N, C-alpha and C positions, 0 to 999 in steps of 0.2 A: 930662984924665982924671977921670972922675967918682969921687966919694968912695964907697967901698963901703958905708959906714955909712948914706949917704943913699939908696942904691938899695933900693926896696921890692920884695919878692918878688911876681912876677906871679901874680895869682889866676886860676884856671881858670874861664872862663865857660861851659864845656861842661857842667859838673855843675850841674843846676838842681833837684836833689832837696832836700827839706827835711831838717833835722837828724834828725827822727824816722825818716824813711825811710833815711837814711844809717846810723843806729845799727842798724836792722833788717838792713840789708845786711851790715853788719860782723859782726853776730851770726850771720847765716845763712852767710856765707862764711868763717866761722872754720875753720881747719884743724885745730883740736884734736880729739881723739877723743871719741866719744859716750859719755856716762856709762852705767853698768850699769843704773841704775834706769830710765832712759828706754827702753833697748832691751827690758827686761823688760816694761814697760808696753805697748810696741808689739806684742810677741809675744802678750800676754794679749788685747789688743783683736782681733788677727787670729784668735786661737783662738775667741773668743766669736762673732765674725762667722761663722766657718765652722760653728759649732754651730747658730747661729740659722738659717742657710741649710739645713742638714741637717734640722732639725726642721720647717721650713716645707715642705720637699719631702716629708717623711714624712706630714705632715698632708694635703697636697694629694693624695698617692697614696691615702691612706686614705679621703678624701672621695670620690674617683672610684670606688674599689671599692664603697663604700656605695651610691653612686648607681646603679652597674651592678647591684648585688644587688637594690636596691629596684625598679629598672625591670624586671628579670626576674621578680620576684615579683608586681608590680602593673603589668601592661602597660597602655598607654593605652586608653581606651574604644574608639577607632576600630579598633585592632588586635584587641581582644577581640571586637568585633562582627563583624569580618571572619572570625575563626576560627570563631565560632558559625555564621555563614552557610555557611562551607565544610563544617562538620560536618553541617549540615542537608541540604546539597546531596548530599553523599556518601550519607547515610542514605536520601534520597529515590531516588537512583539505584539503591541496593541493593534497595529495596522494588520498584521498577519491574522490575528484572531478575528478581526472584523471581516476580512476577506473570506476566511473560512466559513463564518456564519452566513455571509451573503451567498456563498456558493452552495451551502447546504439548503438554504431556502429556495434557490433557483433549481437545484436538482430535484427537490421534493415536489416541485410544481411541473416537472416534465411529464409528458404522456409516455406511453409504453414505447412507441416508435422513436420518439426523441431520446429516451433513455438508452435504447439499443444503439442508436447512432452515436451518442456521446460515449458509450462504452467502447465502441469500435474505434472512435477517434483517440481515446486514451491508450488503447492497446496498440494502435498502429505506430510503427517506427521504422526508420530506414536501417538496413543492416550495417552495423558499425564496421565490419570488415570491408564492405564495398566502399563506404565513405573514406576509410583509411587509404585504400588503394587509389581512389580518385585524388585525394589530397597529395599523396606521394608522387603520383604521376604528373601533377601540375607543378608542385614545388621542387621536386627532385630531391627531397630530403625526408627523413623519418620524422614523425610527429608523435606527441604524447597522447595518452588515452583521453586526457581532459580536452584536448583540441578536437578529437574525434567526437566526443559526446556533445561538445558545443556546436559543432557543425551539423550533427544529426538533428539537434533541436531546431537550429535555424532552418534547415531544409524542410523539416516537418511544418514549421510555421508558414514558410513560403508556399509549400504545396497546399496548405489549407486556404491561404488567401486566393490562390489560383482557382481552386474548386469553388469557393464562395462566389467569386466573380463570374465563373462559368455558369453557375446556377442562375445568377441574375441575367446573364446573356440568354440562356435557354428560355427563361420566363419572358423576357422582352421580345424574343423572336416568335413566341407562341408555340414553341416546341415543348415536348414533354420529356422528362428524364427516361432513361439514363442519358448522361452527358455523352456528347459526340466529340470527335477531334476538332471540328470547326468551333465548337463552344470553347474548348480549351485554348485554341489559337487566338480567338477573339479576346478571351480573358487576359492572356499574356500581353496582347497588343495594347489593351486598355491600361494595364498596370504600367507598361513602359511609357505610355503617353503621359501618365500622371507621375512618372519618375518614382514609382514604387517597386520596380523590378530591376534586375541587373541588365545592363546594356551589353548584349552579346555580339553586337555588330563589330566587325574588325575594321579598325581605322588605319589606313596606310600612312606611315610617317614619311613625309617628303624629305625633311632635313634632319640630320642626326646632330 
């Protein structure tokens, strides 16, 4: 039988932690009650954290409100341009509607003869093929259909101005319609004198 004094206590080889770790474990696993100062410190830290979170949330909300207010007061350039275009479009539509109404009132007050003359005026137009050939002969290059339509409209307006002035000349000279070539020539001369017609006189250039 072995001597009890010689028997050494068996060491546990399962615990491989260092002395420092064992001391921390022993401190952490202590069953003693937490002191009052430690609990008060924890409560103060939690309160400060909650206050910081509340302040940060308030600042964030205030910043968003300021951004919304600034965006409503100063809209982006693209949005501002779109609003201006919409306003111009509405204004243009309103003007067109007013002109249409005025024209309807004017046409409704025409006599039968005036209405027939107005219909002939609306139907009259220069042949686009002839206008295109004339432009190409002057410029020496081909032109688009839009240019031909624009020149036809301008020519029609100019011819209307000449006829109107020729009627005034005929009335002033005491003649009766229909118009004669002398009335047309005098009308063109008057328009040129008022600089309302094209100057067809050729000017010789002395120095190049």
